[in-house]
Gaussian input, Z-matrix of N, CA and C with variables (Angstrom, degrees):
# hf/3-21g

backbone

0 1
 N
 C     1     B1
 C     2     B2     1     A1
 N     3     B3     2     A2     1     D1
 C     4     B4     3     A3     2     D2
 C     5     B5     4     A4     3     D3
 N     6     B6     5     A5     4     D4
 C     7     B7     6     A6     5     D5
 C     8     B8     7     A7     6     D6
 N     9     B9     8     A8     7     D7
 C    10    B10     9     A9     8     D8
 C    11    B11    10    A10     9     D9
 N    12    B12    11    A11    10    D10
 C    13    B13    12    A12    11    D11
 C    14    B14    13    A13    12    D12
 N    15    B15    14    A14    13    D13
 C    16    B16    15    A15    14    D14
 C    17    B17    16    A16    15    D15
 N    18    B18    17    A17    16    D16
 C    19    B19    18    A18    17    D17
 C    20    B20    19    A19    18    D18
 N    21    B21    20    A20    19    D19
 C    22    B22    21    A21    20    D20
 C    23    B23    22    A22    21    D21
 N    24    B24    23    A23    22    D22
 C    25    B25    24    A24    23    D23
 C    26    B26    25    A25    24    D24
 N    27    B27    26    A26    25    D25
 C    28    B28    27    A27    26    D26
 C    29    B29    28    A28    27    D27
 N    30    B30    29    A29    28    D28
 C    31    B31    30    A30    29    D29
 C    32    B32    31    A31    30    D30
 N    33    B33    32    A32    31    D31
 C    34    B34    33    A33    32    D32
 C    35    B35    34    A34    33    D33
 N    36    B36    35    A35    34    D34
 C    37    B37    36    A36    35    D35
 C    38    B38    37    A37    36    D36
 N    39    B39    38    A38    37    D37
 C    40    B40    39    A39    38    D38
 C    41    B41    40    A40    39    D39
 N    42    B42    41    A41    40    D40
 C    43    B43    42    A42    41    D41
 C    44    B44    43    A43    42    D42
 N    45    B45    44    A44    43    D43
 C    46    B46    45    A45    44    D44
 C    47    B47    46    A46    45    D45
 N    48    B48    47    A47    46    D46
 C    49    B49    48    A48    47    D47
 C    50    B50    49    A49    48    D48
 N    51    B51    50    A50    49    D49
 C    52    B52    51    A51    50    D50
 C    53    B53    52    A52    51    D51
 N    54    B54    53    A53    52    D52
 C    55    B55    54    A54    53    D53
 C    56    B56    55    A55    54    D54
 N    57    B57    56    A56    55    D55
 C    58    B58    57    A57    56    D56
 C    59    B59    58    A58    57    D57
 N    60    B60    59    A59    58    D58
 C    61    B61    60    A60    59    D59
 C    62    B62    61    A61    60    D60
 N    63    B63    62    A62    61    D61
 C    64    B64    63    A63    62    D62
 C    65    B65    64    A64    63    D63
 N    66    B66    65    A65    64    D64
 C    67    B67    66    A66    65    D65
 C    68    B68    67    A67    66    D66
 N    69    B69    68    A68    67    D67
 C    70    B70    69    A69    68    D68
 C    71    B71    70    A70    69    D69
 N    72    B72    71    A71    70    D70
 C    73    B73    72    A72    71    D71
 C    74    B74    73    A73    72    D72
 N    75    B75    74    A74    73    D73
 C    76    B76    75    A75    74    D74
 C    77    B77    76    A76    75    D75
 N    78    B78    77    A77    76    D76
 C    79    B79    78    A78    77    D77
 C    80    B80    79    A79    78    D78
 N    81    B81    80    A80    79    D79
 C    82    B82    81    A81    80    D80
 C    83    B83    82    A82    81    D81
 N    84    B84    83    A83    82    D82
 C    85    B85    84    A84    83    D83
 C    86    B86    85    A85    84    D84
 N    87    B87    86    A86    85    D85
 C    88    B88    87    A87    86    D86
 C    89    B89    88    A88    87    D87
 N    90    B90    89    A89    88    D88
 C    91    B91    90    A90    89    D89
 C    92    B92    91    A91    90    D90
 N    93    B93    92    A92    91    D91
 C    94    B94    93    A93    92    D92
 C    95    B95    94    A94    93    D93
 N    96    B96    95    A95    94    D94
 C    97    B97    96    A96    95    D95
 C    98    B98    97    A97    96    D96
 N    99    B99    98    A98    97    D97
 C   100   B100    99    A99    98    D98
 C   101   B101   100   A100    99    D99
 N   102   B102   101   A101   100   D100
 C   103   B103   102   A102   101   D101
 C   104   B104   103   A103   102   D102
 N   105   B105   104   A104   103   D103
 C   106   B106   105   A105   104   D104
 C   107   B107   106   A106   105   D105
 N   108   B108   107   A107   106   D106
 C   109   B109   108   A108   107   D107
 C   110   B110   109   A109   108   D108
 N   111   B111   110   A110   109   D109
 C   112   B112   111   A111   110   D110
 C   113   B113   112   A112   111   D111
 N   114   B114   113   A113   112   D112
 C   115   B115   114   A114   113   D113
 C   116   B116   115   A115   114   D114
 N   117   B117   116   A116   115   D115
 C   118   B118   117   A117   116   D116
 C   119   B119   118   A118   117   D117
 N   120   B120   119   A119   118   D118
 C   121   B121   120   A120   119   D119
 C   122   B122   121   A121   120   D120
 N   123   B123   122   A122   121   D121
 C   124   B124   123   A123   122   D122
 C   125   B125   124   A124   123   D123
 N   126   B126   125   A125   124   D124
 C   127   B127   126   A126   125   D125
 C   128   B128   127   A127   126   D126
 N   129   B129   128   A128   127   D127
 C   130   B130   129   A129   128   D128
 C   131   B131   130   A130   129   D129
 N   132   B132   131   A131   130   D130
 C   133   B133   132   A132   131   D131
 C   134   B134   133   A133   132   D132
 N   135   B135   134   A134   133   D133
 C   136   B136   135   A135   134   D134
 C   137   B137   136   A136   135   D135
 N   138   B138   137   A137   136   D136
 C   139   B139   138   A138   137   D137
 C   140   B140   139   A139   138   D138
 N   141   B141   140   A140   139   D139
 C   142   B142   141   A141   140   D140
 C   143   B143   142   A142   141   D141
 N   144   B144   143   A143   142   D142
 C   145   B145   144   A144   143   D143
 C   146   B146   145   A145   144   D144
 N   147   B147   146   A146   145   D145
 C   148   B148   147   A147   146   D146
 C   149   B149   148   A148   147   D147
 N   150   B150   149   A149   148   D148
 C   151   B151   150   A150   149   D149
 C   152   B152   151   A151   150   D150
 N   153   B153   152   A152   151   D151
 C   154   B154   153   A153   152   D152
 C   155   B155   154   A154   153   D153
 N   156   B156   155   A155   154   D154
 C   157   B157   156   A156   155   D155
 C   158   B158   157   A157   156   D156
 N   159   B159   158   A158   157   D157
 C   160   B160   159   A159   158   D158
 C   161   B161   160   A160   159   D159
 N   162   B162   161   A161   160   D160
 C   163   B163   162   A162   161   D161
 C   164   B164   163   A163   162   D162
 N   165   B165   164   A164   163   D163
 C   166   B166   165   A165   164   D164
 C   167   B167   166   A166   165   D165
 N   168   B168   167   A167   166   D166
 C   169   B169   168   A168   167   D167
 C   170   B170   169   A169   168   D168
 N   171   B171   170   A170   169   D169
 C   172   B172   171   A171   170   D170
 C   173   B173   172   A172   171   D171
 N   174   B174   173   A173   172   D172
 C   175   B175   174   A174   173   D173
 C   176   B176   175   A175   174   D174
 N   177   B177   176   A176   175   D175
 C   178   B178   177   A177   176   D176
 C   179   B179   178   A178   177   D177
 N   180   B180   179   A179   178   D178
 C   181   B181   180   A180   179   D179
 C   182   B182   181   A181   180   D180
 N   183   B183   182   A182   181   D181
 C   184   B184   183   A183   182   D182
 C   185   B185   184   A184   183   D183
 N   186   B186   185   A185   184   D184
 C   187   B187   186   A186   185   D185
 C   188   B188   187   A187   186   D186
 N   189   B189   188   A188   187   D187
 C   190   B190   189   A189   188   D188
 C   191   B191   190   A190   189   D189
 N   192   B192   191   A191   190   D190
 C   193   B193   192   A192   191   D191
 C   194   B194   193   A193   192   D192
 N   195   B195   194   A194   193   D193
 C   196   B196   195   A195   194   D194
 C   197   B197   196   A196   195   D195
 N   198   B198   197   A197   196   D196
 C   199   B199   198   A198   197   D197
 C   200   B200   199   A199   198   D198
 N   201   B201   200   A200   199   D199
 C   202   B202   201   A201   200   D200
 C   203   B203   202   A202   201   D201
 N   204   B204   203   A203   202   D202
 C   205   B205   204   A204   203   D203
 C   206   B206   205   A205   204   D204
 N   207   B207   206   A206   205   D205
 C   208   B208   207   A207   206   D206
 C   209   B209   208   A208   207   D207
 N   210   B210   209   A209   208   D208
 C   211   B211   210   A210   209   D209
 C   212   B212   211   A211   210   D210

   B1=1.4708
   B2=1.5344
   B3=1.3101
   B4=1.4572
   B5=1.5254
   B6=1.3236
   B7=1.4664
   B8=1.5281
   B9=1.3189
   B10=1.4680
   B11=1.5259
   B12=1.3264
   B13=1.4617
   B14=1.5319
   B15=1.3198
   B16=1.4656
   B17=1.5195
   B18=1.3143
   B19=1.4697
   B20=1.5319
   B21=1.3286
   B22=1.4634
   B23=1.5309
   B24=1.3217
   B25=1.4635
   B26=1.5294
   B27=1.3273
   B28=1.4615
   B29=1.5267
   B30=1.3148
   B31=1.4702
   B32=1.5263
   B33=1.3203
   B34=1.4682
   B35=1.5178
   B36=1.3325
   B37=1.4597
   B38=1.5281
   B39=1.3287
   B40=1.4553
   B41=1.5218
   B42=1.3206
   B43=1.4696
   B44=1.5240
   B45=1.3153
   B46=1.4642
   B47=1.5214
   B48=1.3224
   B49=1.4568
   B50=1.5307
   B51=1.3396
   B52=1.4617
   B53=1.5319
   B54=1.3245
   B55=1.4696
   B56=1.5293
   B57=1.3267
   B58=1.4668
   B59=1.5267
   B60=1.3397
   B61=1.4633
   B62=1.5279
   B63=1.3274
   B64=1.4592
   B65=1.5216
   B66=1.2995
   B67=1.4597
   B68=1.5205
   B69=1.3073
   B70=1.4629
   B71=1.5186
   B72=1.3201
   B73=1.4529
   B74=1.5142
   B75=1.3163
   B76=1.4604
   B77=1.5257
   B78=1.3211
   B79=1.4570
   B80=1.5259
   B81=1.3231
   B82=1.4569
   B83=1.5350
   B84=1.3413
   B85=1.4681
   B86=1.5280
   B87=1.3351
   B88=1.4669
   B89=1.5219
   B90=1.3236
   B91=1.4613
   B92=1.5292
   B93=1.3227
   B94=1.4643
   B95=1.5243
   B96=1.3122
   B97=1.4595
   B98=1.5265
   B99=1.3349
   B100=1.4591
   B101=1.5149
   B102=1.3272
   B103=1.4665
   B104=1.5149
   B105=1.3115
   B106=1.4702
   B107=1.5210
   B108=1.3324
   B109=1.4703
   B110=1.5231
   B111=1.3508
   B112=1.4576
   B113=1.5254
   B114=1.3447
   B115=1.4646
   B116=1.5313
   B117=1.3237
   B118=1.4642
   B119=1.5226
   B120=1.3225
   B121=1.4617
   B122=1.5132
   B123=1.3114
   B124=1.4554
   B125=1.5185
   B126=1.3150
   B127=1.4580
   B128=1.5204
   B129=1.3239
   B130=1.4506
   B131=1.5122
   B132=1.3217
   B133=1.4665
   B134=1.5282
   B135=1.3211
   B136=1.4649
   B137=1.5193
   B138=1.3173
   B139=1.4660
   B140=1.5309
   B141=1.3241
   B142=1.4578
   B143=1.5172
   B144=1.3232
   B145=1.4579
   B146=1.5202
   B147=1.3251
   B148=1.4552
   B149=1.5169
   B150=1.3363
   B151=1.4537
   B152=1.5214
   B153=1.3135
   B154=1.4630
   B155=1.5259
   B156=1.3195
   B157=1.4654
   B158=1.5241
   B159=1.3231
   B160=1.4706
   B161=1.5250
   B162=1.3280
   B163=1.4641
   B164=1.5259
   B165=1.3302
   B166=1.4704
   B167=1.5222
   B168=1.3415
   B169=1.4628
   B170=1.5192
   B171=1.3215
   B172=1.4641
   B173=1.5294
   B174=1.3472
   B175=1.4557
   B176=1.5125
   B177=1.3318
   B178=1.4657
   B179=1.5241
   B180=1.3181
   B181=1.4525
   B182=1.5196
   B183=1.3228
   B184=1.4546
   B185=1.5243
   B186=1.3323
   B187=1.4538
   B188=1.5233
   B189=1.3209
   B190=1.4658
   B191=1.5211
   B192=1.3176
   B193=1.4596
   B194=1.5183
   B195=1.3215
   B196=1.4630
   B197=1.5159
   B198=1.3138
   B199=1.4624
   B200=1.5281
   B201=1.3211
   B202=1.4691
   B203=1.5224
   B204=1.3472
   B205=1.4572
   B206=1.5314
   B207=1.3096
   B208=1.4637
   B209=1.5152
   B210=1.3114
   B211=1.4714
   B212=1.5046
   A1=110.87
   A2=113.99
   A3=119.57
   A4=109.22
   A5=117.19
   A6=120.94
   A7=114.40
   A8=118.29
   A9=120.75
   A10=112.76
   A11=117.43
   A12=120.02
   A13=110.91
   A14=116.52
   A15=119.78
   A16=109.86
   A17=116.96
   A18=120.30
   A19=111.34
   A20=116.87
   A21=120.32
   A22=110.67
   A23=116.94
   A24=120.80
   A25=111.67
   A26=116.57
   A27=119.69
   A28=110.66
   A29=116.68
   A30=120.89
   A31=109.98
   A32=117.02
   A33=121.08
   A34=112.31
   A35=116.60
   A36=120.44
   A37=113.55
   A38=116.44
   A39=120.68
   A40=114.14
   A41=117.20
   A42=121.62
   A43=108.17
   A44=116.02
   A45=120.16
   A46=113.09
   A47=116.63
   A48=121.38
   A49=110.41
   A50=118.47
   A51=119.99
   A52=113.26
   A53=116.90
   A54=119.56
   A55=111.44
   A56=117.07
   A57=121.87
   A58=111.73
   A59=116.22
   A60=121.73
   A61=109.91
   A62=116.06
   A63=122.62
   A64=107.37
   A65=116.99
   A66=122.20
   A67=108.07
   A68=116.70
   A69=122.43
   A70=107.23
   A71=116.43
   A72=118.79
   A73=112.14
   A74=115.10
   A75=119.96
   A76=113.25
   A77=117.60
   A78=120.62
   A79=109.95
   A80=117.20
   A81=119.31
   A82=112.62
   A83=117.04
   A84=119.01
   A85=112.32
   A86=117.22
   A87=119.92
   A88=110.15
   A89=116.13
   A90=120.99
   A91=110.03
   A92=116.98
   A93=120.74
   A94=111.57
   A95=117.44
   A96=120.74
   A97=110.03
   A98=117.43
   A99=120.98
   A100=112.60
   A101=116.29
   A102=120.19
   A103=110.47
   A104=117.32
   A105=121.12
   A106=112.37
   A107=117.13
   A108=120.46
   A109=111.24
   A110=116.62
   A111=123.12
   A112=113.08
   A113=115.51
   A114=120.46
   A115=109.58
   A116=115.42
   A117=120.80
   A118=111.37
   A119=116.70
   A120=121.39
   A121=109.89
   A122=114.83
   A123=121.52
   A124=107.29
   A125=115.98
   A126=121.23
   A127=109.50
   A128=115.30
   A129=120.66
   A130=108.53
   A131=116.49
   A132=121.04
   A133=108.71
   A134=114.94
   A135=121.10
   A136=113.34
   A137=116.91
   A138=120.09
   A139=111.73
   A140=116.85
   A141=121.04
   A142=110.74
   A143=116.52
   A144=120.59
   A145=114.56
   A146=118.62
   A147=121.18
   A148=112.50
   A149=115.51
   A150=121.61
   A151=108.97
   A152=116.46
   A153=120.27
   A154=109.68
   A155=116.81
   A156=120.85
   A157=112.32
   A158=117.61
   A159=119.60
   A160=111.34
   A161=117.48
   A162=120.79
   A163=111.10
   A164=117.35
   A165=120.43
   A166=110.96
   A167=117.19
   A168=120.56
   A169=111.36
   A170=116.87
   A171=120.93
   A172=111.14
   A173=117.51
   A174=120.09
   A175=115.47
   A176=117.68
   A177=119.80
   A178=110.59
   A179=116.02
   A180=121.70
   A181=109.56
   A182=114.67
   A183=121.88
   A184=108.11
   A185=116.48
   A186=121.39
   A187=107.90
   A188=115.74
   A189=122.89
   A190=110.38
   A191=117.20
   A192=120.13
   A193=111.52
   A194=116.29
   A195=122.26
   A196=108.55
   A197=115.95
   A198=120.01
   A199=111.33
   A200=115.92
   A201=120.02
   A202=112.13
   A203=117.16
   A204=121.57
   A205=112.49
   A206=117.94
   A207=121.08
   A208=109.80
   A209=116.25
   A210=120.98
   A211=110.88
   D1=94.82
   D2=179.00
   D3=-82.51
   D4=148.92
   D5=-176.17
   D6=-82.85
   D7=15.99
   D8=-175.39
   D9=-57.39
   D10=-42.79
   D11=-176.83
   D12=-65.31
   D13=-42.03
   D14=178.62
   D15=-63.48
   D16=-46.05
   D17=-178.69
   D18=-63.28
   D19=-38.43
   D20=177.78
   D21=-63.96
   D22=-44.03
   D23=178.24
   D24=-64.79
   D25=-35.48
   D26=176.35
   D27=-62.22
   D28=-44.80
   D29=179.18
   D30=-62.11
   D31=-45.84
   D32=-179.03
   D33=-61.14
   D34=-27.48
   D35=-177.15
   D36=-106.72
   D37=11.15
   D38=176.01
   D39=67.97
   D40=29.05
   D41=179.06
   D42=-102.86
   D43=120.92
   D44=-179.08
   D45=-99.26
   D46=-29.44
   D47=-174.89
   D48=-101.14
   D49=114.18
   D50=-179.20
   D51=-64.97
   D52=-14.10
   D53=177.18
   D54=-71.61
   D55=-4.68
   D56=174.75
   D57=-97.41
   D58=7.69
   D59=-173.90
   D60=-117.41
   D61=139.26
   D62=171.46
   D63=-114.68
   D64=133.88
   D65=175.55
   D66=-100.00
   D67=130.29
   D68=178.46
   D69=-123.14
   D70=128.99
   D71=-179.88
   D72=-159.66
   D73=170.60
   D74=-177.11
   D75=-115.63
   D76=10.38
   D77=177.45
   D78=-130.27
   D79=155.46
   D80=175.33
   D81=-56.99
   D82=-35.41
   D83=178.35
   D84=-64.56
   D85=-33.70
   D86=175.18
   D87=-61.07
   D88=-43.17
   D89=-179.33
   D90=-65.42
   D91=-44.34
   D92=179.15
   D93=-62.50
   D94=-36.98
   D95=177.37
   D96=-60.48
   D97=-44.39
   D98=178.35
   D99=-63.26
   D100=-39.94
   D101=178.12
   D102=-64.79
   D103=-45.38
   D104=-178.69
   D105=-67.37
   D106=-27.40
   D107=176.35
   D108=-83.24
   D109=-5.44
   D110=-179.42
   D111=66.63
   D112=34.72
   D113=176.60
   D114=-64.69
   D115=154.77
   D116=-178.59
   D117=-61.59
   D118=-43.83
   D119=-178.01
   D120=-144.61
   D121=153.03
   D122=175.38
   D123=-125.66
   D124=118.92
   D125=179.64
   D126=-106.60
   D127=127.50
   D128=172.34
   D129=-93.54
   D130=142.86
   D131=176.31
   D132=-122.53
   D133=140.48
   D134=-176.10
   D135=-90.04
   D136=11.69
   D137=-179.72
   D138=-86.11
   D139=7.19
   D140=179.32
   D141=-125.90
   D142=-136.30
   D143=-172.63
   D144=-93.44
   D145=-20.67
   D146=-176.88
   D147=-74.21
   D148=150.52
   D149=174.78
   D150=-99.65
   D151=163.42
   D152=178.64
   D153=-55.08
   D154=-48.12
   D155=-178.04
   D156=-63.56
   D157=-44.18
   D158=-177.52
   D159=-66.31
   D160=-36.59
   D161=179.51
   D162=-71.38
   D163=-40.81
   D164=177.33
   D165=-66.13
   D166=-41.97
   D167=179.07
   D168=-62.62
   D169=-32.27
   D170=178.89
   D171=-73.27
   D172=-17.69
   D173=177.40
   D174=115.27
   D175=15.77
   D176=179.77
   D177=-58.59
   D178=134.80
   D179=175.77
   D180=-62.54
   D181=-40.95
   D182=-179.75
   D183=-153.93
   D184=150.85
   D185=176.87
   D186=-116.05
   D187=127.26
   D188=-176.83
   D189=-113.38
   D190=150.45
   D191=174.92
   D192=-65.30
   D193=-36.41
   D194=-176.85
   D195=-151.02
   D196=157.54
   D197=175.03
   D198=-62.24
   D199=-22.63
   D200=177.85
   D201=-67.80
   D202=-15.66
   D203=178.13
   D204=-83.95
   D205=-4.77
   D206=179.22
   D207=-68.51
   D208=126.55
   D209=-177.62
   D210=-101.44

């Protein structure tokens, strides 16, 4: 999981500092992409294919049942 997509989106939105970005995903690779892009936080969501354990092992800052639980 290379961070190219995150970096491209940052450029498109005028964001230079990855510490202003949160990565949200439902797979361990989503979490790894956020870590490699140096995002401030990586949130795993259980509404997809990842399990709580797999997302935490990948390095998720927090694991949520749904994106609607993001505060």
